[in-house]
C-alpha positions as a LaTeX table, in Angstrom:
\begin{tabular}{lrrr}
\hline
Residue & $x$ (\AA) & $y$ (\AA) & $z$ (\AA) \\
\hline
Met1 & 32.08 & 97.80 & $-116.24$ \\
Ile2 & 33.77 & 95.83 & $-113.53$ \\
Ile3 & 35.45 & 92.74 & $-114.70$ \\
Asp4 & 34.98 & 89.95 & $-112.17$ \\
Pro5 & 38.40 & 89.63 & $-110.24$ \\
Arg6 & 38.44 & 86.05 & $-110.39$ \\
Ile7 & 39.04 & 86.51 & $-114.51$ \\
Ile8 & 41.57 & 88.94 & $-113.53$ \\
Asp9 & 43.86 & 86.59 & $-111.30$ \\
Phe10 & 42.75 & 83.75 & $-113.46$ \\
Leu11 & 44.72 & 85.40 & $-116.68$ \\
Ser12 & 47.26 & 86.74 & $-113.91$ \\
Thr13 & 49.39 & 83.69 & $-114.53$ \\
Lys14 & 50.17 & 81.61 & $-117.69$ \\
His15 & 47.08 & 79.55 & $-119.21$ \\
Lys16 & 46.30 & 77.36 & $-122.80$ \\
Ile17 & 43.51 & 78.81 & $-123.50$ \\
Leu18 & 41.22 & 78.49 & $-126.80$ \\
Ile19 & 39.19 & 81.21 & $-128.05$ \\
Thr20 & 36.21 & 80.79 & $-130.29$ \\
Thr21 & 33.43 & 82.66 & $-131.70$ \\
His22 & 30.08 & 81.91 & $-133.21$ \\
Val23 & 29.54 & 80.32 & $-137.02$ \\
Arg24 & 29.93 & 82.81 & $-140.02$ \\
Pro25 & 31.65 & 85.10 & $-138.10$ \\
Asp26 & 31.79 & 89.00 & $-138.47$ \\
Gly27 & 33.90 & 91.85 & $-138.53$ \\
Asp28 & 32.97 & 91.87 & $-134.81$ \\
Ala29 & 33.70 & 88.60 & $-134.05$ \\
Ile30 & 36.88 & 88.18 & $-135.64$ \\
Gly31 & 38.62 & 91.77 & $-134.45$ \\
Ser32 & 37.10 & 90.97 & $-131.02$ \\
Ser33 & 38.54 & 87.02 & $-130.78$ \\
Leu34 & 42.26 & 88.68 & $-132.90$ \\
Ala35 & 42.55 & 91.49 & $-130.39$ \\
Leu36 & 42.27 & 88.85 & $-127.66$ \\
Met37 & 44.47 & 86.17 & $-128.84$ \\
His38 & 47.37 & 89.09 & $-129.37$ \\
Phe39 & 46.61 & 90.38 & $-126.20$ \\
Leu40 & 46.96 & 87.08 & $-124.31$ \\
Arg41 & 50.04 & 85.97 & $-126.07$ \\
Lys42 & 51.77 & 89.03 & $-125.68$ \\
Lys43 & 50.76 & 88.33 & $-121.66$ \\
Gly44 & 52.74 & 84.66 & $-122.11$ \\
His45 & 49.32 & 82.45 & $-122.41$ \\
Tyr46 & 49.69 & 79.81 & $-124.99$ \\
Val47 & 46.72 & 80.49 & $-127.14$ \\
Met48 & 44.64 & 78.62 & $-130.16$ \\
Leu49 & 42.07 & 80.90 & $-132.21$ \\
Thr50 & 39.53 & 78.77 & $-134.29$ \\
Phe51 & 36.41 & 79.69 & $-135.94$ \\
Pro52 & 33.50 & 77.17 & $-135.89$ \\
Ser53 & 33.30 & 77.69 & $-140.14$ \\
Ile54 & 35.33 & 79.91 & $-143.00$ \\
Phe55 & 34.99 & 83.55 & $-142.91$ \\
Ala56 & 34.27 & 85.82 & $-145.74$ \\
Asp57 & 37.69 & 86.58 & $-147.95$ \\
Tyr58 & 37.04 & 90.08 & $-147.41$ \\
His59 & 37.94 & 89.85 & $-143.66$ \\
Lys60 & 41.42 & 88.48 & $-144.50$ \\
Trp61 & 43.33 & 91.59 & $-144.02$ \\
Phe62 & 42.60 & 91.50 & $-140.19$ \\
Pro63 & 46.47 & 91.29 & $-138.60$ \\
Gly64 & 46.66 & 87.50 & $-137.43$ \\
Val65 & 43.96 & 85.81 & $-138.75$ \\
Glu66 & 45.92 & 83.43 & $-140.61$ \\
Asp67 & 47.06 & 81.85 & $-137.14$ \\
Ala68 & 43.08 & 80.95 & $-137.21$ \\
Leu69 & 42.17 & 77.57 & $-137.27$ \\
Ile70 & 38.87 & 76.58 & $-139.32$ \\
Tyr71 & 37.62 & 73.60 & $-137.03$ \\
Pro72 & 35.83 & 71.87 & $-139.85$ \\
His73 & 39.26 & 71.77 & $-141.26$ \\
Lys74 & 41.51 & 71.09 & $-138.57$ \\
Lys75 & 39.43 & 69.42 & $-136.46$ \\
Gly76 & 41.68 & 66.67 & $-134.89$ \\
Ser77 & 44.25 & 69.82 & $-134.00$ \\
Val78 & 41.76 & 71.66 & $-132.66$ \\
Glu79 & 40.54 & 68.67 & $-130.35$ \\
Thr80 & 44.41 & 67.70 & $-129.28$ \\
Phe81 & 44.63 & 71.21 & $-128.45$ \\
Leu82 & 41.58 & 70.96 & $-125.99$ \\
Lys83 & 42.88 & 67.77 & $-124.24$ \\
Asn84 & 45.02 & 69.76 & $-121.95$ \\
Thr85 & 43.64 & 73.28 & $-121.88$ \\
Asp86 & 42.85 & 75.84 & $-118.75$ \\
Leu87 & 40.06 & 77.86 & $-120.56$ \\
Ile88 & 37.69 & 77.84 & $-123.31$ \\
Ile89 & 36.64 & 81.46 & $-124.33$ \\
Ala90 & 33.54 & 82.65 & $-126.29$ \\
Val91 & 33.62 & 85.47 & $-128.44$ \\
Asp92 & 30.27 & 87.63 & $-129.77$ \\
Phe93 & 28.61 & 84.65 & $-128.31$ \\
Asn94 & 26.13 & 83.60 & $-125.51$ \\
Asp95 & 25.18 & 79.95 & $-126.41$ \\
Leu96 & 27.29 & 77.29 & $-127.39$ \\
Lys97 & 24.71 & 76.37 & $-130.18$ \\
Arg98 & 25.77 & 79.34 & $-132.02$ \\
Asn99 & 29.27 & 77.61 & $-132.16$ \\
Ala100 & 28.18 & 74.51 & $-134.40$ \\
Asp101 & 29.75 & 71.56 & $-134.29$ \\
Leu102 & 32.83 & 72.86 & $-132.14$ \\
Gly103 & 29.95 & 74.39 & $-129.47$ \\
Lys104 & 28.59 & 70.45 & $-129.17$ \\
Tyr105 & 32.25 & 69.49 & $-128.09$ \\
Leu106 & 33.06 & 72.16 & $-126.40$ \\
Ala107 & 29.66 & 71.91 & $-124.10$ \\
Glu108 & 30.65 & 67.92 & $-123.20$ \\
Leu109 & 34.09 & 69.15 & $-122.11$ \\
Glu110 & 35.00 & 70.41 & $-117.98$ \\
Ile111 & 36.69 & 73.19 & $-119.05$ \\
Pro112 & 36.29 & 76.61 & $-117.66$ \\
Lys113 & 34.87 & 78.54 & $-119.82$ \\
Leu114 & 34.74 & 82.56 & $-120.09$ \\
Met115 & 31.60 & 84.27 & $-122.34$ \\
Ile116 & 32.99 & 87.95 & $-123.55$ \\
Asp117 & 29.42 & 89.16 & $-125.06$ \\
His118 & 26.50 & 91.82 & $-126.01$ \\
His119 & 23.77 & 89.82 & $-126.76$ \\
Pro120 & 20.67 & 89.61 & $-124.57$ \\
Glu121 & 19.56 & 86.30 & $-123.06$ \\
Pro122 & 22.73 & 84.72 & $-122.46$ \\
Asp123 & 22.97 & 80.80 & $-121.77$ \\
Thr124 & 23.95 & 80.35 & $-118.07$ \\
Ser125 & 26.33 & 77.67 & $-118.52$ \\
Phe126 & 29.58 & 79.36 & $-118.40$ \\
Thr127 & 31.66 & 79.89 & $-116.02$ \\
Tyr128 & 32.68 & 83.35 & $-115.74$ \\
Glu129 & 31.24 & 86.56 & $-117.91$ \\
Val130 & 32.14 & 89.96 & $-119.46$ \\
Trp131 & 28.81 & 90.32 & $-120.72$ \\
Ser132 & 26.17 & 93.49 & $-121.06$ \\
Thr133 & 24.14 & 94.37 & $-123.64$ \\
Lys134 & 25.25 & 98.00 & $-122.69$ \\
Tyr135 & 27.92 & 97.18 & $-125.47$ \\
Cys136 & 27.51 & 97.84 & $-128.77$ \\
Ala137 & 29.68 & 95.44 & $-129.79$ \\
Ala138 & 32.09 & 92.33 & $-128.33$ \\
Gly139 & 34.99 & 94.98 & $-128.72$ \\
Glu140 & 33.85 & 96.96 & $-126.74$ \\
Ala141 & 33.54 & 94.14 & $-123.86$ \\
Val142 & 37.06 & 92.84 & $-124.86$ \\
Phe143 & 38.47 & 96.51 & $-124.52$ \\
Asp144 & 37.28 & 97.12 & $-121.01$ \\
Leu145 & 38.90 & 92.92 & $-119.95$ \\
Ile146 & 42.15 & 94.29 & $-121.76$ \\
Asn147 & 42.15 & 97.58 & $-119.65$ \\
Ala148 & 41.34 & 95.88 & $-116.18$ \\
Ile149 & 44.70 & 93.62 & $-116.65$ \\
Asp150 & 47.11 & 95.90 & $-118.21$ \\
Glu151 & 45.67 & 99.35 & $-120.44$ \\
Thr152 & 49.49 & 99.89 & $-121.45$ \\
Ser153 & 48.57 & 97.09 & $-124.12$ \\
Leu154 & 45.89 & 99.34 & $-125.48$ \\
Met155 & 49.10 & 101.50 & $-126.92$ \\
Asp156 & 49.78 & 98.00 & $-128.87$ \\
Gln157 & 48.56 & 99.03 & $-132.54$ \\
Thr158 & 47.80 & 95.64 & $-133.53$ \\
Ile159 & 45.64 & 94.95 & $-130.69$ \\
Cys160 & 43.64 & 98.32 & $-131.06$ \\
Thr161 & 43.26 & 97.71 & $-134.80$ \\
Cys162 & 41.31 & 94.65 & $-134.46$ \\
Leu163 & 39.34 & 96.39 & $-131.91$ \\
Tyr164 & 38.52 & 99.83 & $-133.80$ \\
Ala165 & 37.31 & 97.26 & $-136.84$ \\
Ala166 & 35.25 & 94.80 & $-134.59$ \\
Ile167 & 33.69 & 98.17 & $-132.75$ \\
Ile168 & 32.70 & 100.65 & $-136.00$ \\
Ser169 & 31.86 & 96.73 & $-137.93$ \\
Asp170 & 28.87 & 96.21 & $-135.23$ \\
Ser171 & 27.98 & 99.77 & $-134.69$ \\
Gly172 & 27.70 & 100.64 & $-138.29$ \\
Ser173 & 30.42 & 103.29 & $-137.89$ \\
Phe174 & 29.01 & 104.62 & $-134.84$ \\
Arg175 & 25.83 & 104.96 & $-136.65$ \\
Tyr176 & 23.30 & 102.62 & $-134.84$ \\
Pro177 & 21.17 & 103.54 & $-131.24$ \\
Ser178 & 23.70 & 100.63 & $-129.42$ \\
Val179 & 26.32 & 103.54 & $-129.67$ \\
Thr180 & 26.63 & 105.29 & $-126.46$ \\
Lys181 & 29.18 & 107.74 & $-125.25$ \\
Arg182 & 31.41 & 105.24 & $-123.79$ \\
Thr183 & 31.55 & 103.78 & $-127.65$ \\
Phe184 & 33.24 & 106.82 & $-128.80$ \\
Glu185 & 35.54 & 107.21 & $-125.30$ \\
Ile186 & 36.85 & 103.40 & $-126.56$ \\
Ala187 & 37.65 & 104.79 & $-130.06$ \\
Ser188 & 39.29 & 107.85 & $-128.70$ \\
Lys189 & 41.37 & 105.71 & $-126.91$ \\
Leu190 & 41.77 & 103.28 & $-129.39$ \\
Leu191 & 43.17 & 105.88 & $-131.80$ \\
Glu192 & 45.68 & 106.88 & $-129.34$ \\
Ser193 & 47.66 & 103.92 & $-130.34$ \\
Gly194 & 48.33 & 105.99 & $-133.32$ \\
Ile195 & 45.96 & 103.08 & $-135.57$ \\
Glu196 & 44.99 & 104.09 & $-139.14$ \\
His197 & 41.21 & 104.63 & $-138.82$ \\
Ser198 & 40.86 & 106.08 & $-142.26$ \\
Leu199 & 42.48 & 102.98 & $-143.67$ \\
Ile200 & 40.53 & 100.23 & $-141.13$ \\
Gln201 & 37.14 & 102.05 & $-142.25$ \\
Arg202 & 38.27 & 100.64 & $-145.89$ \\
Glu203 & 39.22 & 97.46 & $-144.84$ \\
Val204 & 35.64 & 97.19 & $-143.18$ \\
Tyr205 & 33.11 & 98.65 & $-145.69$ \\
Asp206 & 35.08 & 99.69 & $-149.27$ \\
Asn207 & 36.03 & 96.14 & $-149.66$ \\
Phe208 & 33.63 & 94.80 & $-152.32$ \\
Ser209 & 34.50 & 92.46 & $-155.35$ \\
Glu210 & 32.97 & 93.31 & $-158.53$ \\
Lys211 & 30.83 & 90.33 & $-158.49$ \\
Arg212 & 29.80 & 91.01 & $-155.10$ \\
Leu213 & 28.76 & 94.62 & $-156.34$ \\
Arg214 & 26.98 & 92.98 & $-158.92$ \\
Phe215 & 25.17 & 90.44 & $-157.13$ \\
Trp216 & 24.16 & 93.35 & $-154.75$ \\
Gly217 & 22.67 & 94.98 & $-157.44$ \\
His218 & 20.52 & 92.05 & $-158.27$ \\
Cys219 & 19.50 & 91.50 & $-155.14$ \\
Val220 & 18.13 & 94.78 & $-154.50$ \\
Thr221 & 16.94 & 95.24 & $-158.02$ \\
Glu222 & 15.29 & 91.72 & $-158.52$ \\
Lys223 & 14.81 & 90.15 & $-155.12$ \\
Met224 & 13.49 & 93.18 & $-152.79$ \\
Glu225 & 10.13 & 93.51 & $-151.55$ \\
Phe226 & 7.98 & 96.05 & $-149.81$ \\
Ile227 & 5.39 & 95.72 & $-147.85$ \\
Glu228 & 4.28 & 99.02 & $-147.40$ \\
Glu229 & 1.76 & 98.56 & $-145.07$ \\
His230 & 4.20 & 97.34 & $-142.44$ \\
Lys231 & 6.90 & 99.82 & $-143.55$ \\
Ala232 & 9.02 & 96.47 & $-144.09$ \\
Ala233 & 11.29 & 95.51 & $-147.21$ \\
Phe234 & 12.80 & 92.03 & $-147.50$ \\
Ile235 & 15.41 & 90.51 & $-149.81$ \\
Ser236 & 15.05 & 86.65 & $-150.62$ \\
Val237 & 18.77 & 84.89 & $-151.68$ \\
Ser238 & 18.40 & 81.21 & $-153.03$ \\
Lys239 & 21.28 & 78.75 & $-154.09$ \\
Glu240 & 20.42 & 79.96 & $-157.99$ \\
Asp241 & 21.11 & 83.56 & $-157.37$ \\
Phe242 & 24.57 & 82.22 & $-155.45$ \\
Glu243 & 25.46 & 80.07 & $-158.38$ \\
Lys244 & 24.49 & 82.59 & $-160.81$ \\
Phe245 & 27.17 & 85.43 & $-159.46$ \\
Lys246 & 29.06 & 82.90 & $-158.44$ \\
Thr247 & 28.79 & 84.38 & $-154.73$ \\
Lys248 & 28.08 & 82.52 & $-151.35$ \\
Ala249 & 26.47 & 83.17 & $-148.14$ \\
Ser250 & 29.43 & 85.41 & $-146.29$ \\
Asp251 & 28.50 & 87.88 & $-149.36$ \\
Thr252 & 25.35 & 88.70 & $-148.06$ \\
Glu253 & 26.86 & 90.08 & $-145.15$ \\
Asn254 & 25.32 & 93.64 & $-144.29$ \\
Leu255 & 22.66 & 93.43 & $-146.86$ \\
Val256 & 20.25 & 92.93 & $-144.29$ \\
Asn257 & 20.75 & 96.67 & $-143.70$ \\
Phe258 & 20.74 & 98.38 & $-147.39$ \\
Pro259 & 17.07 & 98.48 & $-147.48$ \\
Met260 & 16.92 & 100.44 & $-144.42$ \\
Asn261 & 18.03 & 103.49 & $-146.33$ \\
Ile262 & 14.75 & 103.80 & $-147.56$ \\
Lys263 & 13.20 & 106.75 & $-145.98$ \\
Asp264 & 9.98 & 104.90 & $-145.20$ \\
Val265 & 11.62 & 101.24 & $-143.99$ \\
Ile266 & 11.82 & 100.96 & $-140.50$ \\
Ile267 & 11.90 & 96.71 & $-140.50$ \\
Ser268 & 14.69 & 95.07 & $-143.12$ \\
Val269 & 14.93 & 91.16 & $-143.43$ \\
Leu270 & 17.02 & 88.87 & $-145.05$ \\
Leu271 & 15.94 & 85.47 & $-146.52$ \\
Val272 & 19.26 & 83.48 & $-147.20$ \\
Glu273 & 18.56 & 79.80 & $-148.49$ \\
His274 & 21.04 & 77.04 & $-146.96$ \\
Asp275 & 21.21 & 73.55 & $-147.28$ \\
Gly276 & 17.75 & 72.36 & $-145.32$ \\
Phe277 & 16.85 & 75.73 & $-143.79$ \\
Ile278 & 16.38 & 79.20 & $-144.27$ \\
Lys279 & 17.98 & 81.94 & $-142.19$ \\
Leu280 & 16.85 & 85.20 & $-141.61$ \\
Ser281 & 18.61 & 88.15 & $-140.57$ \\
Phe282 & 16.59 & 91.53 & $-138.92$ \\
Arg283 & 16.83 & 95.07 & $-138.85$ \\
Ser284 & 14.73 & 97.88 & $-137.56$ \\
Lys285 & 14.69 & 101.48 & $-136.59$ \\
Asp286 & 13.57 & 102.96 & $-133.49$ \\
Glu287 & 12.04 & 100.84 & $-130.79$ \\
Phe288 & 10.49 & 98.16 & $-133.28$ \\
Pro289 & 11.63 & 94.95 & $-131.59$ \\
Val290 & 12.51 & 92.44 & $-134.02$ \\
Asn291 & 14.17 & 90.39 & $-131.94$ \\
Glu292 & 10.50 & 89.52 & $-130.52$ \\
Leu293 & 9.65 & 88.75 & $-134.36$ \\
Ala294 & 12.46 & 86.56 & $-135.00$ \\
Lys295 & 12.16 & 84.70 & $-131.42$ \\
Lys296 & 8.23 & 83.90 & $-131.80$ \\
Tyr297 & 7.84 & 82.63 & $-135.54$ \\
Phe298 & 11.91 & 82.30 & $-136.44$ \\
Asn299 & 13.36 & 80.48 & $-133.05$ \\
Gly300 & 15.93 & 83.15 & $-132.73$ \\
Gly301 & 16.71 & 86.53 & $-130.90$ \\
Gly302 & 19.03 & 88.99 & $-130.27$ \\
His303 & 18.47 & 92.45 & $-129.78$ \\
Leu304 & 16.02 & 95.19 & $-130.18$ \\
Asn305 & 16.32 & 96.41 & $-133.83$ \\
Ala306 & 19.40 & 93.30 & $-134.86$ \\
Ala307 & 18.33 & 89.87 & $-134.42$ \\
Gly308 & 18.34 & 86.36 & $-136.32$ \\
Gly309 & 16.16 & 83.85 & $-136.86$ \\
Glu310 & 16.02 & 80.16 & $-138.96$ \\
Ser311 & 12.73 & 78.65 & $-140.83$ \\
Lys312 & 13.30 & 74.92 & $-141.73$ \\
Ser313 & 10.88 & 75.27 & $-144.62$ \\
Asp314 & 11.89 & 75.95 & $-148.37$ \\
Met315 & 11.77 & 79.54 & $-149.26$ \\
Ala316 & 8.21 & 80.25 & $-150.48$ \\
Thr317 & 6.97 & 79.56 & $-146.93$ \\
Ala318 & 9.70 & 81.44 & $-145.05$ \\
Ile319 & 8.60 & 84.14 & $-146.91$ \\
Gln320 & 5.18 & 83.59 & $-146.34$ \\
Glu321 & 5.84 & 83.02 & $-142.58$ \\
Leu322 & 7.60 & 86.34 & $-142.33$ \\
Arg323 & 4.43 & 87.97 & $-144.26$ \\
Asp324 & 2.08 & 86.28 & $-141.60$ \\
Gly325 & 4.40 & 87.53 & $-138.71$ \\
Leu326 & 4.29 & 90.96 & $-139.51$ \\
Lys327 & 0.41 & 91.11 & $-139.93$ \\
Thr328 & 0.66 & 90.39 & $-136.14$ \\
Leu329 & 2.62 & 93.15 & $-135.21$ \\
\hline
\end{tabular}
């Protein structure tokens, strides 16, 4: 991808920059943001990375993640930093609404904003963008930006570790349809830096605690339902489930993918109860557009095969809404 020369020119001189990502950050969001933080600091910029909410404990292995501030916990520090900030960079999301309370605050600031993302239908409020739905992960977009500015930084093992983890997180370790020839070319380039790819793989995927594994077992055996006529499966997780296993919402990351291991399932949905709403995650195989299902019935959206949405109803009603939505397909 050709990077907007205005971005390259802007970053050619030292600036004060804030990086952030979406609420409940996943491996791609965290890895991409950290890679960018390490790169920009290496180039002499004054950089703060802040997450709009806490992240899962199993992401604490990422190099440099301890430098990131959690906005609800460090609101004063973040807002003080923003008083003289030259650029805000939004990584792995394309609408400030996905940045929770921090996004509301950022939307009011007349500071240039750069979006680095791969999700469809981006908001038009950003000043600059490194964006394409052809990217399988935000990590690919960050790679292209770094490569356009200083390709020698792609021999930095810390930067490359973060990028590799980001890409395998959002590509299902290169198994999803969004993976392209370019994805493998980028991965190959990252490997040239000497990163320990098998160790990164273990950190990203072999990271379960005993209670999380038992929780998943409960979700699959007790909370999964199969709708044969639609070749769909869904798992519903209540607050009581979290309390019983002493887990939290972050422990459901990637759970939506698990029913996709069933040969006949082409649609998988995860419903998770939060305070005042039900969060839905959608996955599909082949050309089934779950983003349309999420957008039409759950005020959401996303990719063809991976999307998200919300319901303000209780769990029973949200499940019925899902069943009704599937009947219209």
